[in-house]
Each structure stands twice: as C-alpha cells, then as structure tokens.
Backbone as a printed PyTorch tensor [residue, N CA C, xyz], in Angstrom:
tensor([[[  3.7960,  16.0470,   6.6010],
         [  2.5220,  15.9910,   7.2080],
         [  2.6550,  15.1840,   8.4570]],

        [[  2.0130,  15.6580,   9.5590],
         [  2.0650,  14.9660,  10.8310],
         [  1.2210,  13.7480,  10.8120]],

        [[  1.6130,  12.7590,  11.5560],
         [  0.9260,  11.4330,  11.6360],
         [ -0.5380,  11.5770,  12.0810]],

        [[ -0.7700,  12.4250,  13.0820],
         [ -2.1110,  12.6250,  13.5740],
         [ -3.0250,  13.2600,  12.4510]],

        [[ -2.4800,  14.1900,  11.7200],
         [ -3.1900,  14.8400,  10.6390],
         [ -3.5250,  13.8880,   9.5140]],

        [[ -2.5250,  13.0250,   9.1670],
         [ -2.7870,  12.0470,   8.1490],
         [ -3.7870,  10.9760,   8.6080]],

        [[ -3.7170,  10.5790,   9.8470],
         [ -4.6970,   9.6260,  10.4150],
         [ -6.1210,  10.2060,  10.2900]],

        [[ -6.2990,  11.4660,  10.5950],
         [ -7.5690,  12.1010,  10.5410],
         [ -8.0810,  12.0880,   9.0750]],

        [[ -7.1810,  12.5260,   8.1440],
         [ -7.5810,  12.5550,   6.7060],
         [ -8.0070,  11.1610,   6.1930]],

        [[ -7.1670,  10.1540,   6.5820],
         [ -7.4620,   8.7990,   6.1090],
         [ -8.8290,   8.3570,   6.6880]],

        [[ -9.0020,   8.5900,   7.9140],
         [-10.3090,   8.2830,   8.5850],
         [-11.4980,   8.8860,   7.9200]],

        [[-11.4110,  10.1670,   7.5700],
         [-12.4860,  10.8580,   6.8540],
         [-12.7420,  10.2860,   5.4050]],

        [[-11.6610,   9.9440,   4.7840],
         [-11.7910,   9.3470,   3.4380],
         [-12.4410,   7.9810,   3.5010]],

        [[-12.0220,   7.1520,   4.4990],
         [-12.6540,   5.8180,   4.5840],
         [-14.0770,   5.9370,   5.0040]],

        [[-14.4290,   6.7440,   5.9570],
         [-15.8280,   6.9080,   6.3760],
         [-16.6910,   7.4020,   5.1620]],

        [[-16.1740,   8.3740,   4.4780],
         [-16.9580,   8.9480,   3.2800],
         [-17.1420,   7.8780,   2.2010]],

        [[-16.0740,   7.1320,   1.8310],
         [-16.1730,   6.1510,   0.8130],
         [-17.1370,   5.0000,   1.2620]],

        [[-17.1040,   4.6690,   2.5100],
         [-17.9820,   3.6080,   2.9920],
         [-19.4680,   4.0760,   2.8940]],

        [[-19.7160,   5.3340,   3.3250],
         [-21.0590,   5.8390,   3.2120],
         [-21.5610,   5.9040,   1.7980]],

        [[-20.7510,   6.3920,   0.8830],
         [-21.1430,   6.4710,  -0.5250],
         [-21.4370,   5.1050,  -1.0890]],

        [[-20.7910,   4.0910,  -0.6460],
         [-20.9680,   2.7450,  -1.1690],
         [-22.0850,   1.9940,  -0.4200]],

        [[-22.6380,   2.7000,   0.6210],
         [-23.7410,   2.1190,   1.3560],
         [-23.3810,   0.9360,   2.2530]],

        [[-22.1270,   0.9360,   2.7230],
         [-21.6020,  -0.1550,   3.5350],
         [-21.7260,   0.2090,   5.0280]],

        [[-22.1130,  -0.7190,   5.8320],
         [-22.0640,  -0.5430,   7.2450],
         [-20.6210,  -0.7080,   7.6980]],

        [[-20.3430,  -0.3190,   8.9660],
         [-19.0100,  -0.4600,   9.5060],
         [-18.6700,  -1.9410,   9.5130]],

        [[-19.6160,  -2.8150,   9.9230],
         [-19.3710,  -4.2260,   9.9910],
         [-19.0810,  -4.8050,   8.6120]],

        [[-19.8230,  -4.3520,   7.6330],
         [-19.6840,  -4.8540,   6.2640],
         [-18.2960,  -4.5580,   5.6840]],

        [[-17.8500,  -3.2820,   5.8410],
         [-16.5430,  -2.9170,   5.3390],
         [-15.4440,  -3.6490,   6.1270]],

        [[-15.6000,  -3.7480,   7.4290],
         [-14.5760,  -4.5050,   8.1840],
         [-14.4630,  -5.9270,   7.6880]],

        [[-15.6000,  -6.5620,   7.4070],
         [-15.5990,  -7.9390,   6.9000],
         [-14.9210,  -8.0230,   5.5920]],

        [[-15.2850,  -7.0710,   4.6450],
         [-14.6730,  -7.0820,   3.2940],
         [-13.1240,  -6.8620,   3.4150]],

        [[-12.6850,  -6.0050,   4.2930],
         [-11.2660,  -5.7220,   4.4120],
         [-10.5220,  -6.7130,   5.2820]],

        [[-11.2590,  -7.5530,   6.0150],
         [-10.6180,  -8.4990,   6.9080],
         [-10.0270,  -7.9440,   8.1030]],

        [[-10.6340,  -6.8810,   8.6410],
         [-10.1110,  -6.2430,   9.8590],
         [-11.2620,  -6.1850,  10.8800]],

        [[-10.9160,  -5.9060,  12.1190],
         [-11.9710,  -5.8360,  13.1760],
         [-12.7880,  -4.5950,  13.0770]],

        [[-14.0220,  -4.7460,  13.4730],
         [-14.9590,  -3.5530,  13.4650],
         [-14.4390,  -2.4550,  14.3060]],

        [[-13.9610,  -2.8210,  15.4850],
         [-13.3920,  -1.8270,  16.4230],
         [-12.1960,  -1.0650,  15.8370]],

        [[-11.3490,  -1.8390,  15.1550],
         [-10.2000,  -1.2390,  14.5030],
         [-10.5890,  -0.2100,  13.4140]],

        [[-11.6220,  -0.6370,  12.6270],
         [-12.0890,   0.2410,  11.5880],
         [-12.7320,   1.4830,  12.1570]],

        [[-13.4480,   1.3790,  13.2220],
         [-14.0580,   2.5710,  13.8980],
         [-12.9220,   3.4550,  14.4010]],

        [[-11.8670,   2.9530,  14.9570],
         [-10.7670,   3.7720,  15.4150],
         [-10.1110,   4.4460,  14.2280]],

        [[ -9.9090,   3.7670,  13.1030],
         [ -9.3310,   4.3370,  11.8860],
         [-10.2220,   5.5040,  11.3650]],

        [[-11.5340,   5.2410,  11.2890],
         [-12.4120,   6.2680,  10.7680],
         [-12.4290,   7.5290,  11.6800]],

        [[-12.2310,   7.3200,  12.9540],
         [-12.2280,   8.4630,  13.8890],
         [-10.8760,   9.0460,  14.1120]],

        [[ -9.8830,   8.5910,  13.2990],
         [ -8.5270,   9.1850,  13.3600],
         [ -7.7760,   8.8450,  14.6380]],

        [[ -8.2390,   7.8110,  15.3530],
         [ -7.5710,   7.4010,  16.6140],
         [ -6.4680,   6.4210,  16.3170]],

        [[ -6.6210,   5.5900,  15.3800],
         [ -5.6670,   4.5220,  15.0340],
         [ -4.8820,   4.8880,  13.7580]],

        [[ -3.5780,   4.6920,  13.8210],
         [ -2.6830,   4.9510,  12.6280],
         [ -2.6440,   3.6300,  11.8720]],

        [[ -3.3550,   3.4270,  10.7660],
         [ -3.3440,   2.1430,  10.0630],
         [ -1.9830,   1.7370,   9.4490]],

        [[ -1.7260,   0.4740,   9.3960],
         [ -0.5410,  -0.0260,   8.7850],
         [ -0.7320,   0.0200,   7.2600]],

        [[  0.3260,  -0.1640,   6.5810],
         [  0.3370,  -0.2790,   5.1360],
         [ -0.5560,  -1.4230,   4.6820]],

        [[ -0.4740,  -2.5590,   5.3570],
         [ -1.3010,  -3.7280,   4.9950],
         [ -2.7370,  -3.4110,   5.1580]],

        [[ -3.1220,  -2.7030,   6.2740],
         [ -4.5400,  -2.4030,   6.5870],
         [ -5.0240,  -1.4130,   5.5290]],

        [[ -4.2170,  -0.4210,   5.1470],
         [ -4.6460,   0.5420,   4.1140],
         [ -4.9010,  -0.1380,   2.7470]],

        [[ -4.0060,  -1.0840,   2.3660],
         [ -4.2650,  -1.8510,   1.0900],
         [ -5.5350,  -2.5970,   1.1880]],

        [[ -5.8490,  -3.2540,   2.3430],
         [ -7.0340,  -4.0430,   2.5200],
         [ -8.2720,  -3.1400,   2.3740]],

        [[ -8.1870,  -1.9730,   3.0280],
         [ -9.3240,  -1.0220,   2.8930],
         [ -9.5040,  -0.5330,   1.4880]],

        [[ -8.3800,  -0.0910,   0.8390],
         [ -8.4240,   0.3570,  -0.5500],
         [ -9.0700,  -0.7260,  -1.4610]],

        [[ -8.6140,  -1.9720,  -1.3180],
         [ -9.1210,  -3.0410,  -2.1440],
         [-10.6390,  -3.1810,  -1.9250]],

        [[-11.0250,  -3.2060,  -0.6190],
         [-12.4810,  -3.3790,  -0.3090],
         [-13.2940,  -2.1810,  -0.8220]],

        [[-12.7530,  -0.9970,  -0.8490],
         [-13.4410,   0.1790,  -1.3400],
         [-13.3210,   0.4560,  -2.8060]],

        [[-12.3860,  -0.2610,  -3.4550],
         [-12.0760,   0.0070,  -4.8360],
         [-11.2950,   1.2930,  -5.0620]],

        [[-10.4620,   1.6410,  -4.1100],
         [ -9.7730,   2.9520,  -4.1230],
         [ -8.2390,   2.6470,  -4.0380]],

        [[ -7.4860,   3.3920,  -4.7740],
         [ -6.0410,   3.2270,  -4.7190],
         [ -5.5200,   3.7840,  -3.4060]],

        [[ -4.3220,   3.3000,  -2.9550],
         [ -3.7240,   3.7210,  -1.6980],
         [ -3.4970,   5.1970,  -1.7100]],

        [[ -3.0740,   5.7880,  -2.8260],
         [ -2.8410,   7.2580,  -2.8270],
         [ -4.0270,   8.0370,  -2.5170]],

        [[ -5.2450,   7.5440,  -2.8820],
         [ -6.4570,   8.2720,  -2.5510],
         [ -6.7350,   8.2830,  -1.0630]],

        [[ -6.4730,   7.0890,  -0.4400],
         [ -6.6140,   6.9910,   0.9960],
         [ -5.6090,   7.9550,   1.7190]],

        [[ -4.4670,   8.1640,   1.1380],
         [ -3.4950,   9.0480,   1.6930],
         [ -3.7150,  10.4950,   1.3330]],

        [[ -4.8910,  10.8070,   0.8270],
         [ -5.3370,  12.1660,   0.3820],
         [ -4.3760,  12.7190,  -0.6680]],

        [[ -3.8190,  11.8540,  -1.4740],
         [ -2.8720,  12.2460,  -2.5480],
         [ -1.8730,  13.2910,  -2.1300]],

        [[ -1.4300,  13.1590,  -0.8740],
         [ -0.3870,  14.0870,  -0.3070],
         [  0.9180,  13.5450,  -0.4400]],

        [[  1.7570,  14.1350,  -1.3190],
         [  3.1760,  13.7650,  -1.4400],
         [  3.8250,  13.8860,  -0.0820]],

        [[  4.6110,  12.8900,   0.2330],
         [  5.3240,  12.8540,   1.5020],
         [  4.5920,  12.0060,   2.5810]],

        [[  3.3170,  11.6810,   2.3080],
         [  2.6220,  10.8300,   3.2600],
         [  3.3220,   9.4830,   3.3340]],

        [[  3.4960,   8.9970,   4.5820],
         [  4.3110,   7.8090,   4.8290],
         [  3.4490,   6.8290,   5.6250]],

        [[  3.4830,   5.6320,   5.2230],
         [  2.8320,   4.5340,   5.9270],
         [  3.8020,   3.3490,   6.1450]],

        [[  3.5280,   2.5950,   7.2150],
         [  4.4740,   1.5350,   7.5940],
         [  3.7180,   0.2530,   7.9480]],

        [[  4.4180,  -0.7880,   7.7720],
         [  4.0680,  -2.1100,   8.2650],
         [  5.3580,  -2.7040,   8.7530]],

        [[  5.3080,  -3.7240,   9.5970],
         [  6.5710,  -4.2930,  10.0220],
         [  7.4570,  -4.6460,   8.8080]],

        [[  8.6940,  -4.1040,   8.8030],
         [  9.7090,  -4.3820,   7.7920],
         [  9.5940,  -3.5910,   6.5360]],

        [[  8.5520,  -2.6660,   6.4090],
         [  8.4440,  -1.9340,   5.1260],
         [  7.8470,  -0.5310,   5.4180]],

        [[  8.3610,   0.4480,   4.7220],
         [  7.8670,   1.7830,   4.7670],
         [  7.6840,   2.2940,   3.3540]],

        [[  6.5560,   2.9050,   3.0880],
         [  6.2460,   3.4890,   1.7890],
         [  5.9070,   4.9650,   1.9960]],

        [[  6.6170,   5.7980,   1.1620],
         [  6.3560,   7.2730,   1.1720],
         [  5.8680,   7.6240,  -0.1610]],

        [[  4.6720,   8.2000,  -0.2700],
         [  4.1190,   8.6510,  -1.5210],
         [  4.8930,   9.8460,  -2.0220]],

        [[  5.4040,   9.6460,  -3.3050],
         [  6.0790,  10.7150,  -4.0020],
         [  5.2260,  11.4650,  -4.9590]],

        [[  4.3150,  10.7760,  -5.6110],
         [  3.4310,  11.4110,  -6.5890],
         [  2.3370,  10.4090,  -6.9610]],

        [[  1.2070,  10.9930,  -7.4390],
         [  0.1390,  10.1610,  -7.9410],
         [ -0.6470,  10.9950,  -9.0280]],

        [[ -1.2090,  10.2470,  -9.9450],
         [ -2.0470,  10.9340, -10.9670],
         [ -3.0100,   9.9580, -11.5000]],

        [[ -4.1270,  10.5120, -11.9990],
         [ -5.2280,   9.6580, -12.6480],
         [ -5.5820,  10.3450, -13.8660]],

        [[ -5.6970,   9.5720, -14.9580],
         [ -6.1140,  10.1180, -16.2480],
         [ -6.6070,   8.9240, -17.1230]],

        [[ -7.7540,   9.1710, -17.7200],
         [ -8.3610,   8.1380, -18.6340],
         [ -8.3600,   6.7340, -18.0320]],

        [[ -8.8510,   6.6870, -16.7590],
         [ -8.9990,   5.3970, -16.1110],
         [ -7.7850,   4.6900, -15.5980]],

        [[ -6.6450,   5.4080, -15.6720],
         [ -5.3970,   4.8650, -15.1840],
         [ -4.8470,   5.7280, -13.9910]],

        [[ -4.6720,   5.0430, -12.9260],
         [ -4.0250,   5.6840, -11.7470],
         [ -2.5850,   5.2490, -11.6500]],

        [[ -1.6540,   6.1490, -11.5500],
         [ -0.2650,   5.8080, -11.3310],
         [  0.2090,   6.4450, -10.0140]],

        [[  0.7950,   5.5700,  -9.1720],
         [  1.3230,   6.0330,  -7.8600],
         [  2.7800,   5.7230,  -7.8410]],

        [[  3.5390,   6.6760,  -7.2690],
         [  4.9810,   6.4970,  -7.2040],
         [  5.3570,   6.6520,  -5.6650]],

        [[  6.0980,   5.6230,  -5.2340],
         [  6.4520,   5.5380,  -3.7620],
         [  7.9930,   5.3100,  -3.6540]],

        [[  8.5380,   5.9200,  -2.6030],
         [  9.8450,   5.5170,  -2.1460],
         [  9.6260,   4.3950,  -1.1400]],

        [[ 10.2360,   3.2560,  -1.4070],
         [ 10.0050,   2.0290,  -0.6080],
         [ 11.2390,   1.7190,   0.1050]],

        [[ 11.0850,   1.4360,   1.4270],
         [ 12.2520,   1.0470,   2.2810],
         [ 11.9600,  -0.3120,   2.8780]],

        [[ 12.8250,  -1.2720,   2.6670],
         [ 12.6500,  -2.6500,   3.2170],
         [ 13.7080,  -2.8470,   4.2860]],

        [[ 13.2730,  -3.2010,   5.4510],
         [ 14.2320,  -3.4760,   6.5280],
         [ 14.6460,  -4.9270,   6.5150]],

        [[ 15.8710,  -5.2360,   6.9950],
         [ 16.2290,  -6.6840,   7.0090],
         [ 15.3060,  -7.4480,   7.9130]],

        [[ 15.1240,  -8.7080,   7.5960],
         [ 14.2780,  -9.5400,   8.4040],
         [ 13.3070, -10.3380,   7.5290]],

        [[ 12.2150, -10.7790,   8.1240],
         [ 11.2240, -11.5840,   7.3370],
         [ 10.6220, -10.7890,   6.2480]],

        [[ 10.0570, -11.3800,   5.1790],
         [  9.4390, -10.6310,   4.0850],
         [  8.1360,  -9.9590,   4.5480]],

        [[  7.8170,  -8.8390,   3.8790],
         [  6.4820,  -8.2400,   4.0230],
         [  5.6750,  -8.9040,   2.9250]],

        [[  4.5430,  -9.5370,   3.3240],
         [  3.6460, -10.1650,   2.3720],
         [  2.4150,  -9.2760,   2.2200]],

        [[  2.1700,  -8.9690,   0.9250],
         [  1.0040,  -8.1030,   0.6010],
         [ -0.0440,  -9.0180,  -0.0500]],

        [[ -1.2510,  -8.9040,   0.4300],
         [ -2.3700,  -9.6110,  -0.1680],
         [ -2.6010,  -9.1750,  -1.5410]],

        [[ -3.2970,  -9.9210,  -2.3550],
         [ -3.6240,  -9.5560,  -3.7460],
         [ -4.3890,  -8.2590,  -3.7290]],

        [[ -4.0850,  -7.3550,  -4.6720],
         [ -4.8260,  -6.1560,  -4.8900],
         [ -5.9200,  -6.5250,  -5.9100]],

        [[ -6.7950,  -5.5910,  -6.1960],
         [ -7.7820,  -5.8850,  -7.1410],
         [ -7.2590,  -6.1810,  -8.5430]],

        [[ -8.0950,  -6.5470,  -9.4460],
         [ -7.6130,  -6.8420, -10.8300],
         [ -7.0250,  -5.5350, -11.5250]],

        [[ -6.2050,  -5.8020, -12.4370],
         [ -5.6270,  -4.6830, -13.2470],
         [ -4.5900,  -3.8150, -12.5210]],

        [[ -3.9010,  -4.3450, -11.5180],
         [ -2.8820,  -3.6240, -10.7770],
         [ -1.5180,  -4.2310, -11.1180]],

        [[ -0.6300,  -3.3390, -11.5370],
         [  0.7180,  -3.7940, -11.8420],
         [  1.6820,  -2.9840, -11.0240]],

        [[  2.7310,  -3.6540, -10.4930],
         [  3.7690,  -3.0190,  -9.7180],
         [  5.1210,  -3.0910, -10.4680]],

        [[  5.8710,  -2.0260, -10.4210],
         [  7.2100,  -1.9220, -11.0090],
         [  8.1330,  -1.4350,  -9.9260]],

        [[  9.1990,  -2.1530,  -9.6550],
         [ 10.1440,  -1.7300,  -8.6260],
         [ 11.5550,  -1.5670,  -9.1830]],

        [[ 12.1320,  -0.3710,  -9.0210],
         [ 13.5270,  -0.1570,  -9.4050],
         [ 14.2610,  -0.0570,  -8.0630]],

        [[ 15.1780,  -0.9590,  -7.8330],
         [ 15.8870,  -0.9620,  -6.5870],
         [ 17.0620,  -0.0490,  -6.6880]],

        [[ 17.2140,   0.8430,  -5.6980],
         [ 18.2850,   1.9220,  -5.7110],
         [ 19.3630,   1.6770,  -4.7070]],

        [[ 19.1060,   0.7640,  -3.8300],
         [ 20.0760,   0.4960,  -2.6740],
         [ 19.8110,  -0.9160,  -2.1280]],

        [[ 20.9340,  -1.6390,  -1.9380],
         [ 20.8620,  -2.9450,  -1.3120],
         [ 20.4760,  -4.0600,  -2.2620]],

        [[ 19.9930,  -5.0890,  -1.7290],
         [ 19.3830,  -6.2160,  -2.5260],
         [ 18.1280,  -6.6740,  -1.9100]],

        [[ 17.2970,  -7.2290,  -2.8140],
         [ 15.9290,  -7.6250,  -2.3150],
         [ 15.3780,  -8.7830,  -3.1580]],

        [[ 14.3830,  -9.4200,  -2.6360],
         [ 13.6400, -10.4200,  -3.3780],
         [ 12.2050,  -9.9430,  -3.3350]],

        [[ 11.5800,  -9.7460,  -4.5240],
         [ 10.2740,  -9.1880,  -4.6550],
         [  9.4910,  -9.8960,  -5.7460]],

        [[  8.0930,  -9.7480,  -5.6680],
         [  7.2430, -10.2150,  -6.7060],
         [  6.1920, -11.1230,  -6.2240]],

        [[  5.4400, -11.6980,  -7.2090],
         [  4.2980, -12.5690,  -6.9330],
         [  4.8140, -13.9080,  -6.3950]],

        [[  3.9710, -14.4900,  -5.5510],
         [  4.2950, -15.8100,  -4.9300],
         [  4.7370, -16.8110,  -5.9340]],

        [[  5.9210, -17.3590,  -5.7250],
         [  6.4840, -18.3820,  -6.6140],
         [  7.1320, -17.8040,  -7.8660]],

        [[  7.0490, -16.4650,  -8.0750],
         [  7.6970, -15.8500,  -9.2250],
         [  8.5220, -14.6620,  -8.7750]],

        [[  9.0910, -14.7210,  -7.5710],
         [  9.8820, -13.6360,  -7.0020],
         [ 11.1680, -13.4530,  -7.8580]],

        [[ 11.6510, -12.2270,  -7.8690],
         [ 12.9140, -11.8780,  -8.5850],
         [ 13.8850, -11.3890,  -7.4960]],

        [[ 15.1600, -11.7380,  -7.6860],
         [ 16.1780, -11.2160,  -6.7950],
         [ 16.8080, -10.0420,  -7.4860]],

        [[ 16.8370,  -8.8460,  -6.8470],
         [ 17.3410,  -7.6400,  -7.3700],
         [ 18.5220,  -7.0860,  -6.6330]],

        [[ 19.4390,  -6.4780,  -7.3240],
         [ 20.5070,  -5.7210,  -6.7150],
         [ 20.2750,  -4.2460,  -7.1840]],

        [[ 20.9370,  -3.2950,  -6.5200],
         [ 20.8110,  -1.9050,  -6.7800],
         [ 20.9730,  -1.6820,  -8.3080]],

        [[ 20.0040,  -1.0140,  -8.9500],
         [ 20.0200,  -0.7730, -10.3730],
         [ 19.1350,  -1.6660, -11.1620]],

        [[ 18.6820,  -2.7980, -10.5200],
         [ 17.8020,  -3.7560, -11.2230],
         [ 16.3420,  -3.3740, -11.0460]],

        [[ 15.5280,  -3.9110, -11.9490],
         [ 14.0760,  -3.6370, -11.8630],
         [ 13.3010,  -4.9100, -12.0690]],

        [[ 12.0870,  -4.9570, -11.5450],
         [ 11.1680,  -6.0750, -11.6680],
         [  9.7640,  -5.4670, -11.8750]],

        [[  8.9080,  -6.2360, -12.5560],
         [  7.5220,  -5.8900, -12.7640],
         [  6.6880,  -7.1920, -12.5000]],

        [[  5.5480,  -7.0050, -11.8300],
         [  4.6170,  -8.1440, -11.5830],
         [  3.2370,  -7.6340, -11.4790]],

        [[  2.2350,  -8.5270, -11.8090],
         [  0.8720,  -8.2420, -11.5850],
         [  0.6000,  -8.4120, -10.0680]],

        [[ -0.1180,  -7.4910,  -9.5210],
         [ -0.3180,  -7.5260,  -8.0590],
         [ -1.7060,  -8.0470,  -7.6740]],

        [[ -2.3240,  -8.7610,  -8.5920],
         [ -3.6170,  -9.3490,  -8.2900],
         [ -3.4290, -10.7360,  -7.6510]],

        [[ -2.2460, -11.0190,  -7.2090],
         [ -1.9120, -12.2250,  -6.4300],
         [ -1.0840, -11.8430,  -5.2040]],

        [[ -1.0640, -12.6650,  -4.2190],
         [ -0.2150, -12.4050,  -3.0760],
         [  1.2330, -12.1060,  -3.5400]],

        [[  1.8860, -11.1550,  -3.0180],
         [  3.2350, -10.7840,  -3.4230],
         [  4.0350, -10.3960,  -2.2220]],

        [[  5.3760, -10.3940,  -2.3070],
         [  6.1110, -10.0660,  -1.1850],
         [  7.3740,  -9.1730,  -1.4770]],

        [[  7.8730,  -8.6080,  -0.4490],
         [  9.0650,  -7.7390,  -0.5630],
         [ 10.0160,  -8.1370,   0.6150]],

        [[ 11.2600,  -8.3470,   0.3170],
         [ 12.1730,  -8.7700,   1.3600],
         [ 13.5660,  -8.2570,   1.0520]],

        [[ 14.1410,  -7.5180,   2.0060],
         [ 15.4930,  -7.0790,   1.9450],
         [ 16.3870,  -8.3120,   2.2100]],

        [[ 17.4350,  -8.5130,   1.3820],
         [ 18.3220,  -9.6360,   1.5730],
         [ 19.5380,  -9.2020,   2.3920]],

        [[ 20.0620, -10.0480,   3.2110],
         [ 21.2140,  -9.7460,   4.0150],
         [ 20.8730,  -8.9460,   5.1890]],

        [[ 21.8540,  -8.1490,   5.6860],
         [ 21.7310,  -7.4210,   6.9210],
         [ 21.4550,  -5.8990,   6.6830]],

        [[ 21.3500,  -5.4970,   5.4090],
         [ 21.2260,  -4.0830,   5.0930],
         [ 19.8280,  -3.7380,   4.5930]],

        [[ 19.5070,  -2.5050,   4.8110],
         [ 18.2080,  -1.9470,   4.2310],
         [ 18.2730,  -2.0110,   2.7120]],

        [[ 17.1140,  -2.2070,   2.1110],
         [ 17.0000,  -2.0780,   0.6490],
         [ 16.0450,  -0.9730,   0.3990]],

        [[ 16.2840,  -0.1530,  -0.5780],
         [ 15.4260,   0.9190,  -1.0010],
         [ 15.1670,   0.8970,  -2.4800]],

        [[ 14.0280,   1.4590,  -2.8500],
         [ 13.7410,   1.4840,  -4.3090],
         [ 12.5930,   2.4710,  -4.5410]],

        [[ 12.2800,   2.6080,  -5.8010],
         [ 11.1390,   3.3920,  -6.2390],
         [ 10.1150,   2.4130,  -6.7750]],

        [[  8.9150,   2.3770,  -6.2360],
         [  7.8530,   1.5090,  -6.5910],
         [  6.7940,   2.3500,  -7.3380]],

        [[  6.4740,   1.9050,  -8.5290],
         [  5.4280,   2.5090,  -9.3240],
         [  4.2760,   1.5440,  -9.4080]],

        [[  3.0830,   1.9180,  -8.9890],
         [  1.8660,   1.0740,  -9.0870],
         [  0.9630,   1.6500, -10.0910]],

        [[  0.3990,   0.7920, -10.9770],
         [ -0.5500,   1.2090, -12.0070],
         [ -1.8380,   0.4820, -11.7500]],

        [[ -2.9400,   1.3150, -11.6380],
         [ -4.2580,   0.7680, -11.4320],
         [ -5.1180,   1.1470, -12.6070]],

        [[ -5.6320,   0.1660, -13.3280],
         [ -6.5200,   0.4380, -14.4360],
         [ -7.9000,   0.1560, -14.0430]],

        [[ -8.8390,   1.1350, -14.3240],
         [-10.2390,   0.9170, -14.0190],
         [-10.8370,  -0.1810, -14.8410]]])
C-alpha cells in the first residue's frame, strides 16, 4: 500500500471516529497530546503520522492501531528508531490481536506512552539483541528469546549494539 493512500485512509478513520465520539478537533488533539494543526493535516491525509502519534490517537479514541491502519496487512508506520509493519489483526469476543513485524534501529530507545488498560505486548526477537518492556522492568533479549509486558505503562524498545534488531510483536487488546 502506498504511503499517500494509507495516510488518506488513516485520516478518514480518525475523522470518522472523532465525529462518532462527538469530539471537536481541539478536544481530540488535547486528548492525544498533539497539535490541532497536526491533527487537521492527519485527518486530511496531508501528514504521514508517526507510530507514536498513531498510538496516541488510538488511545484517545479507544481504537487499536490496526483499526487506524484500516486492518491492511503490510501497512507500515515509523517513528525514529522503530518501524512496525502490520502482518495480521483479528477481533473476536472483545479481544483484538494484532501481529507486527518490528524493526529496531541502533541508537536511543523508542519510548511508547502507556496504552489503555488491558493491553498486553509479547515480543519474540528473531534477529539481533534488544532491551524491551515496561519502565524499570525491561528485559534483555537475544534472537530466539521472548518477553511479555502489560502496556498500560510507559514502555520502551531498544536495539543493543550496532546492529538492527527485529522481531514479531503481538499486541492483545481486551475490551
């Protein structure tokens, strides 16, 4: 999927969800902690939002990241130092499961703000080494290792050393 097409789909989803919830542009921007102008550009498909911005919008709207990505396998989003590509998502009986291919670039950690309650992340590292998890409870992983943490607290992802780290991230959202 082309970046422009994805930006347009994300913008439409955010605008629709905001309207359904009766939120003004300013109210959603405030809830998500982003600028009103930035939100307007996202809704109009002009701005390509970062992974961090998408998580903030999803949390403010009560929507999983995969919904904002229009549940399109292959959709890819980035923030400095991290890339997530949606592999699959499903929802059944109040449980949403999202599967991402995660790439961590060497350098400073990517810090993710707390998601809403009842969100768990599972990472299986397939390449390199990384330090991941909730603040103060991070785990060091090597290829083949796995870690699980509740994502309702600030958490981080960091490739260790000079090499890229990759893994499969499974996020579980319970209503």
